C-alpha positions as CSV (number, residue, x, y, z in Angstrom):
1,X,18.0,12.8,5.1
2,X,18.6,10.2,2.4
3,X,15.9,8.7,0.3
4,X,16.3,5.3,2.1
5,X,15.9,7.0,5.5
6,X,12.8,8.8,4.2
7,X,11.3,5.6,3.0
8,X,12.0,3.9,6.4
9,X,10.1,6.8,8.0
10,X,7.2,6.1,5.7
11,X,7.4,2.4,6.6
12,X,7.2,3.3,10.3
13,X,4.1,5.5,9.6
14,X,2.5,2.6,7.8
15,X,3.2,0.3,10.8
16,X,1.5,2.8,13.1
17,X,-1.5,3.1,10.8
18,X,-1.8,-0.6,10.5
19,X,-2.6,-0.7,14.2
20,X,-5.2,2.0,13.8
21,X,-7.7,0.0,11.7
22,X,-8.8,-2.1,14.7
23,X,-9.0,1.0,16.9
24,X,-11.1,2.8,14.4
25,X,-13.5,-0.1,14.0
26,X,-14.0,-0.8,17.8
27,X,-14.3,2.9,18.7
28,X,-17.6,3.2,17.0
29,X,-19.2,0.9,19.5
30,X,-19.1,3.8,21.9
31,X,-19.0,7.0,19.8
32,X,-20.1,8.4,16.5
33,X,-17.7,8.5,13.5
34,X,-17.5,12.3,13.3
35,X,-17.0,12.8,17.0
36,X,-14.2,10.2,16.8
37,X,-12.6,11.9,13.8
38,X,-12.9,15.4,15.3
39,X,-11.5,14.4,18.7
40,X,-8.6,12.4,17.3
41,X,-7.4,15.2,15.0
42,X,-7.8,18.0,17.6
43,X,-5.6,15.9,19.9
44,X,-3.1,15.4,17.0
45,X,-3.1,19.2,16.2
46,X,-2.4,20.1,19.9
47,X,0.3,17.5,20.1
48,X,2.2,18.7,17.1
49,X,1.6,22.5,17.5
50,X,4.5,23.1,19.9
51,X,7.0,21.5,17.5
52,X,5.5,23.4,14.6
53,X,6.0,26.7,16.5
54,X,9.7,25.8,17.1
55,X,10.0,24.9,13.4
56,X,8.6,28.3,12.4
57,X,11.4,30.1,14.2
58,X,14.0,28.4,11.9
59,X,11.9,28.6,8.7
60,X,13.9,29.7,5.7
61,X,10.9,30.0,3.3
62,X,8.3,32.7,3.7
63,X,4.8,31.5,3.8
64,X,2.8,32.7,0.7
65,X,-0.9,32.7,-0.2
66,X,-0.1,29.7,-2.5
67,X,1.3,27.8,0.5
68,X,-1.8,28.5,2.6
69,X,-4.0,27.3,-0.3
70,X,-1.9,24.0,-0.4
71,X,-2.2,23.6,3.4
72,X,-6.0,24.1,3.2
73,X,-6.5,21.7,0.3
74,X,-4.3,19.1,2.0
75,X,-6.5,19.4,5.1
76,X,-9.7,19.0,3.1
77,X,-8.3,15.9,1.4
78,X,-7.3,14.5,4.8
79,X,-10.8,15.2,6.2
80,X,-12.4,13.5,3.1
81,X,-10.2,10.4,3.5
82,X,-10.7,10.1,7.2
83,X,-14.5,10.7,7.0
84,X,-15.2,8.3,4.2
85,X,-13.0,5.6,5.7
86,X,-14.6,5.9,9.1
87,X,-18.1,5.9,7.7
88,X,-17.2,2.9,5.5
89,X,-16.1,0.9,8.5
90,X,-19.7,1.0,9.7
91,X,-20.8,-1.3,6.9
92,X,-17.7,-3.1,5.7
93,X,-15.0,-5.3,7.3
94,X,-11.6,-4.2,8.5
95,X,-10.1,-6.6,5.9
96,X,-12.1,-5.1,3.0
97,X,-11.3,-1.6,4.2
98,X,-7.6,-2.2,4.4
99,X,-7.5,-3.7,0.9
100,X,-9.7,-1.0,-0.8
101,X,-7.9,1.8,1.0
102,X,-4.7,0.5,-0.7
103,X,-6.1,1.5,-4.0
104,X,-4.3,4.8,-3.5
105,X,-1.2,3.0,-4.6
106,X,-2.6,3.1,-8.1
107,X,-4.4,6.4,-7.8
108,X,-1.2,8.4,-6.9
109,X,0.8,7.8,-10.1
110,X,-2.4,8.3,-12.1
111,X,-2.8,11.8,-10.5
112,X,0.8,12.5,-11.2
113,X,0.3,11.8,-14.9
114,X,-3.1,13.3,-15.5
115,X,-3.0,16.4,-13.4
116,X,0.7,17.2,-12.8
117,X,2.0,16.0,-16.2
118,X,4.7,14.1,-14.3
119,X,5.7,10.7,-15.5
120,X,6.9,8.6,-12.5
121,X,9.8,6.2,-12.8
122,X,8.7,3.1,-14.9
123,X,9.2,0.8,-11.9
124,X,6.3,2.5,-10.0
125,X,3.7,0.9,-12.3
126,X,4.7,-2.8,-11.8
127,X,5.5,-1.9,-8.1
128,X,2.0,-0.5,-7.6
129,X,0.3,-3.5,-9.2
130,X,2.5,-5.8,-7.1
131,X,1.6,-4.0,-3.9
132,X,-2.1,-3.9,-4.8
133,X,-2.1,-7.6,-5.5
134,X,-0.3,-8.2,-2.3
135,X,-2.9,-6.3,-0.3
136,X,-5.6,-8.4,-2.1
137,X,-3.9,-11.7,-1.2
138,X,-3.4,-10.4,2.3
139,X,-7.2,-10.1,2.6
140,X,-7.5,-13.7,1.7
141,X,-8.4,-13.2,-1.9
142,X,-12.1,-13.2,-1.0
143,X,-13.9,-9.9,-1.1
144,X,-17.6,-10.0,-0.3
145,X,-20.0,-8.3,-2.6
146,X,-19.5,-4.6,-2.6
147,X,-21.4,-2.8,0.1
148,X,-22.0,0.9,0.7
149,X,-19.0,0.8,3.0
150,X,-16.9,-0.6,0.3
151,X,-17.9,2.1,-2.2
152,X,-17.2,4.8,0.5
153,X,-13.8,3.3,1.0
154,X,-13.0,3.6,-2.8
155,X,-13.8,7.3,-2.4
156,X,-11.6,7.3,0.7
157,X,-8.7,5.9,-1.4
158,X,-9.1,8.7,-3.9
159,X,-8.9,11.3,-1.1
160,X,-5.8,9.6,0.4
161,X,-4.2,9.8,-3.1
162,X,-5.0,13.5,-3.3
163,X,-3.6,14.0,0.3
164,X,-0.4,12.2,-0.5
165,X,0.1,14.2,-3.7
166,X,-0.8,17.6,-2.2
167,X,1.4,17.0,0.9
168,X,4.3,16.1,-1.3
169,X,3.9,19.4,-3.3
170,X,3.3,21.5,-0.1
171,X,6.3,20.2,1.9
172,X,8.7,20.5,-1.1
173,X,7.7,24.2,-1.5
174,X,7.4,25.3,2.1
175,X,10.0,23.0,3.8
176,X,7.8,23.1,6.9
177,X,6.4,19.6,7.4
178,X,5.2,20.2,11.0
179,X,3.3,23.4,10.0
180,X,1.6,21.4,7.3
181,X,0.8,18.6,9.7
182,X,-0.7,20.9,12.3
183,X,-2.8,22.8,9.8
184,X,-4.2,19.7,8.1
185,X,-5.0,18.2,11.5
186,X,-6.8,21.4,12.7
187,X,-8.8,21.7,9.5
188,X,-9.9,18.0,9.7
189,X,-10.8,18.3,13.4
190,X,-12.8,21.5,13.0
191,X,-14.8,20.1,9.9
192,X,-15.5,16.8,11.7
193,X,-16.6,18.5,15.0
194,X,-18.9,20.9,13.1
195,X,-20.7,18.0,11.5
196,X,-20.8,16.0,14.7
197,X,-22.4,18.8,16.7
198,X,-25.3,18.9,14.2
199,X,-25.7,15.2,13.5
200,X,-24.4,13.0,16.4
201,X,-25.3,12.8,20.1
202,X,-22.4,12.8,22.6
203,X,-21.9,12.2,26.2
204,X,-18.9,11.9,28.6
205,X,-19.6,8.2,28.9
206,X,-19.2,7.8,25.1
207,X,-15.9,9.8,25.2
208,X,-14.5,7.7,28.1
209,X,-15.7,4.5,26.5
210,X,-13.7,5.3,23.3
211,X,-10.8,7.1,25.1
212,X,-8.1,4.4,24.5
213,X,-8.9,4.3,20.7
214,X,-9.1,8.1,20.5
215,X,-5.8,8.6,22.2
216,X,-4.0,5.9,20.1
217,X,-5.2,7.3,16.8
218,X,-4.9,10.9,17.9
219,X,-1.4,10.7,19.2
220,X,0.1,7.9,17.2
221,X,-1.9,7.2,14.0
222,X,-2.6,11.0,13.5
223,X,0.0,13.1,15.3
224,X,3.1,10.9,14.8
225,X,2.4,8.9,11.7
226,X,1.0,11.7,9.5
227,X,3.9,13.9,10.6
228,X,6.4,11.1,9.7
229,X,4.6,10.8,6.3
230,X,5.0,14.6,5.7
231,X,8.7,14.6,6.8
232,X,9.5,11.5,4.7
233,X,7.8,13.0,1.6
234,X,10.4,15.8,1.6
235,X,13.0,13.3,0.3
236,X,11.1,10.9,-1.9
237,X,8.4,11.0,-4.6
238,X,4.7,10.8,-4.0
239,X,4.4,7.6,-6.0
240,X,7.2,5.9,-4.0
241,X,5.6,7.1,-0.8
242,X,2.3,5.5,-1.8
243,X,4.1,2.1,-2.2
244,X,5.6,2.2,1.2
245,X,2.5,3.6,3.0
246,X,0.4,0.8,1.5
247,X,2.2,-1.6,3.7
248,X,-0.2,-0.5,6.5
249,X,-2.3,-3.5,5.5
250,X,0.6,-5.8,6.1
251,X,1.2,-4.4,9.5
252,X,-2.5,-4.4,10.3
253,X,-2.7,-8.1,9.6
254,X,0.4,-8.8,11.6
255,X,-0.8,-6.8,14.6
256,X,-4.2,-8.5,14.3
257,X,-2.6,-11.9,14.6
258,X,-0.4,-10.8,17.5
259,X,-2.9,-8.8,19.6
260,X,-6.3,-10.3,18.6
261,X,-5.2,-13.9,17.9
262,X,-6.4,-13.6,14.3
263,X,-5.1,-16.1,11.8
264,X,-3.7,-15.6,8.4
265,X,-4.2,-17.9,5.5
266,X,-1.2,-19.2,3.5
267,X,-2.2,-16.9,0.7
268,X,-1.8,-14.0,3.0
269,X,1.8,-14.8,3.5
270,X,2.2,-14.8,-0.3
271,X,0.7,-11.3,-0.3
272,X,3.1,-10.2,2.4
273,X,6.1,-11.4,0.3
274,X,4.7,-9.7,-2.8
275,X,4.3,-6.3,-1.0
276,X,7.8,-6.6,0.5
277,X,9.1,-7.3,-3.0
278,X,7.3,-4.3,-4.4
279,X,8.9,-2.1,-1.8
280,X,12.4,-3.5,-2.6
281,X,11.7,-3.0,-6.3
282,X,10.9,0.7,-6.1
283,X,13.7,1.3,-3.7
284,X,16.5,-0.6,-5.5
285,X,15.8,-0.1,-9.2
286,X,16.0,3.8,-9.2
287,X,19.0,3.6,-6.9
288,X,20.9,1.2,-9.2
289,X,20.0,3.2,-12.3
290,X,21.3,6.4,-10.5
291,X,24.6,4.7,-9.6
292,X,25.0,3.3,-13.2
293,X,24.5,6.8,-14.6
294,X,27.0,8.3,-12.1
295,X,29.6,5.6,-13.0
296,X,29.1,6.3,-16.7
297,X,29.7,10.0,-16.2
298,X,32.8,9.4,-14.0
299,X,34.2,7.0,-16.5
300,X,33.6,9.1,-19.6
301,X,36.7,10.9,-21.0
302,X,37.1,14.5,-20.1
303,X,37.8,17.0,-22.9
304,X,40.9,18.9,-22.2
């Protein structure tokens, strides 16, 4: 897979996630947040498991204790992000949540520099700031005073940044994206259901009431989109992945206008254009630099 194809997969994952914000918010009218998280990720794990088993038969890299540790940490990061986002949606708006969640665009390259000692391509920094500004403009440029839900969503963005970073490391070492997806879904589902059993009431009526949202986020936002993310990250960097995944806010606003008759302010369209420009920037600049370097090498005189 080429890097362009990988980034298109990440863009598709972001589009699916964009439709999940509304589903996550409306589901809590019928069911508790941890029951919702647990059920969605159990469904996701069951959906991806058969494909992970087929993948294991063709695996070229033997699973090591380090790989299992990476799988486990990625699952915990996913659980932390899903839990804090879902809890945050109880006391913040979908608009605020989508903007604040987008902070992982900035957190991912910071993690790369501070913890991994990896300096991303210089274009990632202006691209991250452009994408973050675009998400802010997409929200209307008017964030209400920070609530508890907003602060929880900041923590959520940190967890997403860790998940993106860990997933990139794990899939590059193991070459088994579906095994990673299934494992992180299972860990998240088990953790959420354990908390739900202790803290939240449940009934069949509640499950049936939230069934459409659970199925959408379980099969599509979780099972398909997270798997696309993991597969795409085999062929691109975590920092570039964060840029493309941040477009979920753009798709969320578009789907809200299409399905819920929500309107977008003119400043929101400016935000869309800025985010699209950021994606083009991080895609084209490294590619052009690579081609220039290749052309210089091919044009240099050969020593006989």
